[in-house]
Structure formats: C-alpha cells, structure tokens
N, C-alpha and C positions, 0 to 999 in steps of 0.2 A: 456526447460529441456531436449530436445532432442539434442545430440551431433552432429548430422547430420546437424542441423541448427545454432548451436552455433556461428561459426565464422560470418556468414552473419548477425545474430542478433547483435553481439557486433559491428560490422561496422556500421550497421544502428544506434545503440544507440550512437555510438561515434559521428556521424554526428548531432546529436541532442543536444550535449553539455548539458547533464542533470544536471551537476554539477554546472550549471549557474542559475538553477531554485530554487526557494524557495521550492515548492512542485512538486513531479513527481509521477504519477499514474502508477503502474505497474499490469495490470490484470493477474492473474496466473490462469491457467488450470491444475489441477492436479487431476487424477483418476476421471475424468469427473464431477469435482466440481470447481467452480469459487471462488477465493478470490481476494481481493484488497490489494495490498502492496503500502504503500504511503512513499516515501522517503522525510522527512522533513528537511528543513534547510541545505541540502547538498551543498548550495551555500556558506556556511561559513566553515571556517576551523573546523575539526572534535572536537577539544578542544575548541571550542568558549566558552567565559565566558558569553556571552550575550543572546545566543540562543541555544536551545537544538537540536543537531542533532540526529535524532532518525528515526525509522522505525515504521510504524503503520501496522498491519496486520488484516484487517477487514475480518471476516467470519461469514456468514449468517447461518452457520450450525456448531457451534462450537464443537458440539459431535463427528465431524470427526477429532479432534485433531489438530488444526492449528500449533502447536509448532513443529509438525512433519516436517513442511516446513523449519525450521529455518537453518539447515545445507545447504540446496540448496540455500536459499536466500543469506546467507553469501558467499557461494562460487561464486554466480552470481555477488554480489557486488564487490567482489575482482577482478573477470574477467573484470568488466566494468572499475574499476580504472586502471587496467593493459592495457585495450584496449585504454583508453584515455591517456596513458603513464603519469599518475599521481602517484607520489610516495605514497605508504601506504604499511602497513605491515598486515599481517594475524591477528596479535595481536591488531592493531588499529581498525580493522574490527570487531573483537570479542568483543569490549568494545562498540559498538554503540547498544544503547537499542533497542531490538525489543519489542515493545508493542503490546498487543492484547486486545483491549477494548472490554467490553462486548456490543455489538450492537444488535438491534433488530434481531430476528431470523426468517428465512423462515418457511412457514407453509406447505411446501410440498418439494418434491424432485427434483422439476424443476425450482425454481425461483432463484437460486444462481447467475446466469448471470444478470438477472434483477436487483438483489440487488446490484451486483458490479456496474452497471450503476447509480443506485439511490444514492449509496454512494458517488460516484465520484461527482454528481450533487450536493447533499446536502453539501459535504465537499467544494466545491468550492464557494457555497454560504455563508457558515458560518466560513470558516478558518479564524483565526485572522491573522493581518499582522505580528505579532510578536509571532509566536508559541513557546510555552515553556511546558514543562511537569512539571515544579516547582508547587508543589501543587496538582498534579494528572493530568489526561487528560484534555484536553481542555473541557470547560464548555458544549459544544454541543454534546461530544461523550459519550452517556450514553445508557443503555439498553433501555430506552423510548425515544431516538432520535428522532423517528417519530411514528406515528400511522399506524396501518394497512391500514387504509383507505386512508392515504397519499400516501403510496407505491402503492395502487391500482389506484389511480387518476393518478399518474405518468406513470404507465404502459399504461393506456387508453390514456393518452395525446399523448404518443410517438408510440402507436399502438403495445406495447410489450406484449400484452395479447394473450394467446394461443387459 
C-alpha cells in the first residue's frame, strides 16, 4: 500500500507469474491489522464458464470493516495485470467478485497475524480442486470453520504464542 515500494513489489510479483496459479495468498497489513486475500482461479480466463474467478477476503476481526479495503485491492489487482502486461480493463476488474466469508473471529487485539497463517494452512488443506462459488462459499469456509482450541494448538505447534 506504500507508493515508495509499489514498483519493487510489482516487479517481484511479476516474476512469480501469479496468474498461472489456482490460488494465490496475499497477506495484507493495514492499520496494524492483518487480513488474508486469496485470489481464486486467476489461472483461468476471467469469464470462465467452468470455474469462478473471485477474491476471498478473510478477516479475523470483521468489526474493522474489511469492505473498506476493496478499492485498494482492485487497484492492486489492476496494477499486477499491467505489470504482467496482460490485457484487462478496469471494468473487468470491477466485475470480479470480492467475497468476505464470515470466518472465526479472534478473541483479542493481537492474534490477526496468527489467524492469517492459520487461514492459509487450513485453506491449503481443504481447498477443493475445482473451486466454485455456485451455491455459496465452499463447504469449509464458515463461522465455525475451526474451534478456538484448534487455533491454540496450531499456535503452540509453530511456537506462535506470545
């Protein structure tokens, strides 16, 4: 989000060829709070008939208003397309759904980064091969996606506890 680093970040991202990947995880730090953005099916044409190209924004503290990040996310995505020299219009970017599922919420003001790591881990374990939003979110992304004790065990296992 810092203009000083924008060019370097876009060059680094371009080298990763993120639009050849089914899922891309983008941790976002904004106002000292971590969110997780997941690009889904960007390896397919934006108007694919078989798979839904979309973005998932996972926020462990939804009272912070995750929708406020949407303009910045769409601008970032447009910048990435341009950096990779892929033809796309601002209108096409605006039509990509940004979905904000209700996921388990943190119990304090400090666990957001740990939740992002846990969201990535669980998503990688559970993501379907053919991701689609037809009929709602994937079966595993719900408010009760995991129990608090599962999160605590994850943190202990990777020594993420404070």
